[in-house]
MARFI-307457 format. One record per residue (C-alpha): x, y, z; residue in one letter; residue number from 0. Coordinates in steps of 0.2 Angstrom, whole numbers, m for minus. Layout:
BEGIN
REC  east north    up residuo num
REC     X     Y     Z       A NUM
...
***
This chain:
BEGIN
REC  east north    up residuo num
REC  m205   385   m19       M   0
REC  m198   386    m1       S   1
REC  m208   375    12       L   2
REC  m206   390    23       A   3
REC  m220   398    13       L   4
REC  m232   383    17       L   5
REC  m237   386    35       D   6
REC  m254   390    26       Q   7
REC  m252   379    10       P   8
REC  m269   383     2       M   9
REC  m266   402     3       T  10
REC  m248   399    m4       A  11
REC  m253   387   m18       L  12
REC  m270   391   m24       Q  13
REC  m266   406   m35       D  14
REC  m250   399   m43       L  15
REC  m250   394   m62       T  16
REC  m239   384   m73       G  17
REC  m226   372   m66       L  18
REC  m224   374   m47       V  19
REC  m209   365   m39       V  20
REC  m210   360   m21       I  21
REC  m193   353   m14       D  22
REC  m189   343     1       E  23
REC  m207   338     4       I  24
REC  m202   325    17       Q  25
REC  m198   339    29       R  26
REC  m215   346    28       R  27
REC  m229   334    21       P  28
REC  m243   346    26       E  29
REC  m247   351     8       P  30
REC  m253   334     2       F  31
REC  m271   336     7       P  32
REC  m271   353    m1       V  33
REC  m263   347   m17       L  34
REC  m278   334   m18       R  35
REC  m290   348   m19       V  36
REC  m279   359   m31       L  37
REC  m276   344   m43       A  38
REC  m295   342   m45       D  39
REC  m298   359   m52       R  40
REC  m305   361   m70       N  41
REC  m297   369   m79       P  42
REC  m281   365   m71       L  43
REC  m270   381   m69       P  44
REC  m255   373   m62       A  45
REC  m245   357   m61       R  46
REC  m235   352   m46       F  47
REC  m218   344   m46       L  48
REC  m214   337   m29       I  49
REC  m196   333   m25       L  50
REC  m191   323    m9       G  51
REC  m179   310    m3       G  52
REC  m191   297     3       A  53
REC  m203   284    m5       S  54
REC  m221   286    m6       P  55
REC  m224   272     6       D  56
REC  m215   282    19       L  57
REC  m224   298    15       L  58
REC  m241   290    19       R  59
REC  m251   305    16       Q  60
REC  m246   306    m3       S  61
REC  m252   288    m6       S  62
REC  m268   291     3       E  63
REC  m273   309    m2       S  64
REC  m266   309   m20       L  65
REC  m271   291   m26       A  66
REC  m275   292   m44       G  67
REC  m268   310   m46       R  68
REC  m249   307   m44       I  69
REC  m236   299   m55       S  70
REC  m220   294   m46       T  71
REC  m202   294   m54       L  72
REC  m187   287   m44       S  73
REC  m171   296   m47       M  74
REC  m154   290   m43       S  75
REC  m137   298   m42       G  76
REC  m126   300   m57       F  77
REC  m125   285   m68       S  78
REC  m111   279   m79       L  79
REC  m120   284   m95       A  80
REC  m120   302   m88       E  81
REC  m102   303   m82       V  82
REC   m94   293   m96       G  83
REC   m83   277   m96       A  84
REC   m67   287   m92       Q  85
REC   m75   291   m75       A  86
REC   m80   273   m71       Q  87
REC   m68   270   m56       N  88
REC   m71   287   m49       T  89
REC   m90   284   m49       L  90
REC   m87   267   m41       W  91
REC   m76   275   m28       R  92
REC   m85   291   m24       R  93
REC  m103   286   m28       G  94
REC  m116   295   m37       G  95
REC  m121   309   m26       F  96
REC  m116   325   m36       P  97
REC  m107   334   m23       L  98
REC   m96   319   m19       S  99
REC   m93   314   m37       F 100
REC   m88   332   m42       T 101
REC   m78   336   m26       A 102
REC   m61   344   m31       P 103
REC   m51   331   m22       S 104
REC   m53   314   m14       E 105
REC   m51   322     3       E 106
REC   m66   334     0       A 107
REC   m77   320    m7       S 108
REC   m73   309     8       L 109
REC   m77   323    20       K 110
REC   m94   327    11       W 111
REC   m99   308    12       R 112
REC   m94   308    31       K 113
REC  m104   324    34       D 114
REC  m119   316    24       F 115
REC  m120   300    35       V 116
REC  m119   311    51       S 117
REC  m132   324    46       T 118
REC  m143   310    39       F 119
REC  m143   300    55       S 120
REC  m144   316    67       E 121
REC  m156   327    57       R 122
REC  m165   319    43       D 123
REC  m172   303    52       I 124
REC  m180   313    66       P 125
REC  m189   324    53       Q 126
REC  m199   308    49       F 127
REC  m205   306    67       G 128
REC  m193   292    71       F 129
REC  m185   293    88       S 130
REC  m170   282    84       I 131
REC  m153   287    92       P 132
REC  m141   293    79       S 133
REC  m127   282    86       T 134
REC  m139   266    85       S 135
REC  m143   270    67       L 136
REC  m125   273    62       F 137
REC  m120   256    70       R 138
REC  m134   248    61       F 139
REC  m130   256    45       W 140
REC  m112   251    47       S 141
REC  m117   233    50       L 142
REC  m126   233    34       L 143
REC  m111   239    25       A 144
REC  m102   223    31       H 145
REC  m117   213    25       Y 146
REC  m117   221     8       H 147
REC  m120   208    m5       G 148
REC  m125   194     7       Q 149
REC  m141   186    12       V 150
REC  m150   197    25       W 151
REC  m152   189    42       N 152
REC  m162   200    54       A 153
REC  m160   189    69       A 154
REC  m141   188    67       E 155
REC  m140   207    65       A 156
REC  m151   210    80       A 157
REC  m140   199    91       R 158
REC  m125   208    85       A 159
REC  m132   225    90       L 160
REC  m141   219   105       N 161
REC  m158   224    99       V 162
REC  m174   215    95       S 163
REC  m177   207    79       E 164
REC  m192   218    76       S 165
REC  m181   233    79       T 166
REC  m168   227    66       A 167
REC  m182   225    53       R 168
REC  m189   242    57       R 169
REC  m172   250    54       Y 170
REC  m169   241    38       I 171
REC  m186   245    31       D 172
REC  m183   264    35       L 173
REC  m167   264    26       L 174
REC  m175   255    11       Q 175
REC  m189   268    11       D 176
REC  m176   282    11       L 177
REC  m167   274    m4       F 178
REC  m151   271     6       M 179
REC  m152   252     5       V 180
REC  m159   240    m8       R 181
REC  m166   223    m2       L 182
REC  m165   212   m18       L 183
REC  m178   199   m16       Q 184
REC  m175   180   m21       P 185
REC  m184   173   m37       W 186
REC  m191   156   m35       Y 187
REC  m187   146   m51       A 188
REC  m192   129   m45       N 189
REC  m202   127   m29       L 190
REC  m196   109   m28       G 191
REC  m178   114   m26       K 192
REC  m169   120   m10       R 193
REC  m168   139   m15       Q 194
REC  m162   154    m5       V 195
REC  m178   163     1       K 196
REC  m171   177    10       S 197
REC  m166   194     2       P 198
REC  m149   200    m1       K 199
REC  m144   218     6       V 200
REC  m135   231    m3       Y 201
REC  m130   249     2       V 202
REC  m136   258   m14       R 203
REC  m122   271   m16       D 204
REC  m105   264   m16       T 205
REC   m97   280   m10       G 206
REC  m107   279     6       L 207
REC  m103   261     7       L 208
REC   m85   265     7       H 209
REC   m87   278    21       V 210
REC   m96   265    32       L 211
REC   m82   252    28       L 212
REC   m68   265    33       G 213
REC   m61   265    15       I 214
REC   m52   281    11       R 215
REC   m43   279    m5       S 216
REC   m43   269   m21       E 217
REC   m29   258   m15       Q 218
REC   m38   254     1       E 219
REC   m53   250   m10       L 220
REC   m44   238   m21       L 221
REC   m36   229    m6       L 222
REC   m51   228     5       H 223
REC   m59   211     8       P 224
REC   m76   218     3       R 225
REC   m70   225   m13       S 226
REC   m78   212   m24       G 227
REC   m95   214   m15       A 228
REC   m93   233   m18       S 229
REC   m90   230   m36       W 230
REC  m105   218   m37       E 231
REC  m117   231   m29       G 232
REC  m110   245   m41       F 233
REC  m113   235   m56       V 234
REC  m131   230   m50       I 235
REC  m136   248   m48       E 236
REC  m129   253   m64       E 237
REC  m138   239   m74       V 238
REC  m154   244   m65       I 239
REC  m152   262   m70       K 240
REC  m148   258   m88       A 241
REC  m161   244   m91       S 242
REC  m176   251   m81       V 243
REC  m183   234   m78       P 244
REC  m201   229   m73       D 245
REC  m194   218   m59       E 246
REC  m177   214   m51       V 247
REC  m172   198   m41       F 248
REC  m157   187   m37       F 249
REC  m157   168   m38       W 250
REC  m148   156   m27       G 251
REC  m149   138   m21       T 252
REC  m142   130    m5       H 253
REC  m131   120   m15       S 254
REC  m121   136   m20       G 255
REC  m127   140   m38       A 256
REC  m131   159   m39       E 257
REC  m136   173   m50       L 258
REC  m132   190   m45       D 259
REC  m146   199   m54       L 260
REC  m162   192   m63       L 261
REC  m171   206   m73       I 262
REC  m188   204   m80       I 263
REC  m191   216   m94       K 264
REC  m204   216  m107       D 265
REC  m209   198  m103       G 266
REC  m191   192  m104       K 267
REC  m179   185   m90       K 268
REC  m161   192   m92       I 269
REC  m148   186   m80       G 270
REC  m133   196   m74       V 271
REC  m117   190   m66       E 272
REC  m104   203   m59       C 273
REC   m86   198   m61       K 274
REC   m71   209   m56       R 275
REC   m59   199   m66       V 276
REC   m49   202   m82       D 277
REC   m56   187   m92       A 278
REC   m72   179   m85       P 279
REC   m75   160   m88       R 280
REC   m90   149   m90       L 281
REC   m95   142   m73       T 282
REC  m106   128   m67       P 283
REC  m117   141   m58       S 284
REC  m120   150   m74       M 285
REC  m125   134   m83       R 286
REC  m137   130   m68       A 287
REC  m144   148   m69       A 288
REC  m148   146   m88       M 289
REC  m155   129   m85       R 290
REC  m166   132   m70       D 291
REC  m171   150   m72       S 292
REC  m177   150   m90       G 293
REC  m166   165   m95       L 294
REC  m166   171  m112       S 295
REC  m149   178  m110       T 296
REC  m135   179   m97       L 297
REC  m123   194   m96       L 298
REC  m107   192   m87       V 299
REC  m102   210   m83       I 300
REC   m83   214   m80       F 301
REC   m71   229   m80       P 302
REC   m63   224   m96       G 303
REC   m64   232  m113       S 304
REC   m70   219  m126       K 305
REC   m86   208  m126       S 306
REC   m85   190  m131       Y 307
REC   m96   174  m130       S 308
REC   m94   160  m118       L 309
REC  m107   149  m125       V 310
REC  m124   152  m134       E 311
REC  m134   165  m125       N 312
REC  m120   168  m112       I 313
REC  m108   182  m116       K 314
REC   m96   194  m107       T 315
REC  m100   213  m107       V 316
REC   m88   227  m102       P 317
REC   m97   238   m89       L 318
REC   m91   253  m100       S 319
REC  m104   247  m112       S 320
REC  m117   256  m101       L 321
REC  m108   272  m104       A 322
REC  m106   270  m123       E 323
REC  m123   264  m127       E 324
REC  m134   268  m112       G 325
REC  m140   251  m111       S 326
REC  m135   233  m113       L 327
REC  m150   228  m124       W 328
***
């Protein structure tokens, strides 16, 4: 259903039956109070599928008026399981937005992503009622691209952009609620140790990350100093899509030991390390993560073709396994 019909939402919706799809709800959230009334009818003549590019936390009316009446499902772009192992590098380079991934050429994909970043900053953000200059948001988003895979420091970012720390926090919260950015929170394995307690930041779609970093081709990606960080973020997103975990964290200590991803699923803690090398080796950091984090398994994901064990409960796994099996477990 077009939101153009929803100037009078009760009139437009009350007589419909079956499955009713409402798209781009973030542009016109007025139907939410009406949907509460319609969802309480007995018998229920219609069910509503609401599509939109923002979290329920941002669309406050949904959480307030539809509490107990709504189930939320988060959907990402294309996954490796959907496009196949043969398209792994294309998915990493172009990202998972369908029109970017399926573009007929690299130039067309790059243009689509550039246009997306521009229109998102200039058109979509103001529709949520945020009066953020598009140039300021673009500068902030580009700064996040250079922070990709690093511990987030709001004070440092604020100084770099000459804005207040509260403004920097507001910007990143907004981009997180719009699914553009992931803040990966730290997991405290042992409160007696000096552990990293600030989140790490990732641009969730690597295609957009590469536009923000000025990367235009596969060669530029492989030679770029942020190539390893880009790969890390790509693997993290693909593992989260495949495993559908209950919770996700990272783990790190101030002495340098680190685990890229810690998944909690069905009561088990599973560690993930992302290595863009041909033959990963066991490291002291991996041993520390196993010892201090209580992991049942640690998977070292790399772009190779064969899995092998490093020691008991630590093994290497090709990323392509996600395409072949749909899951690592």
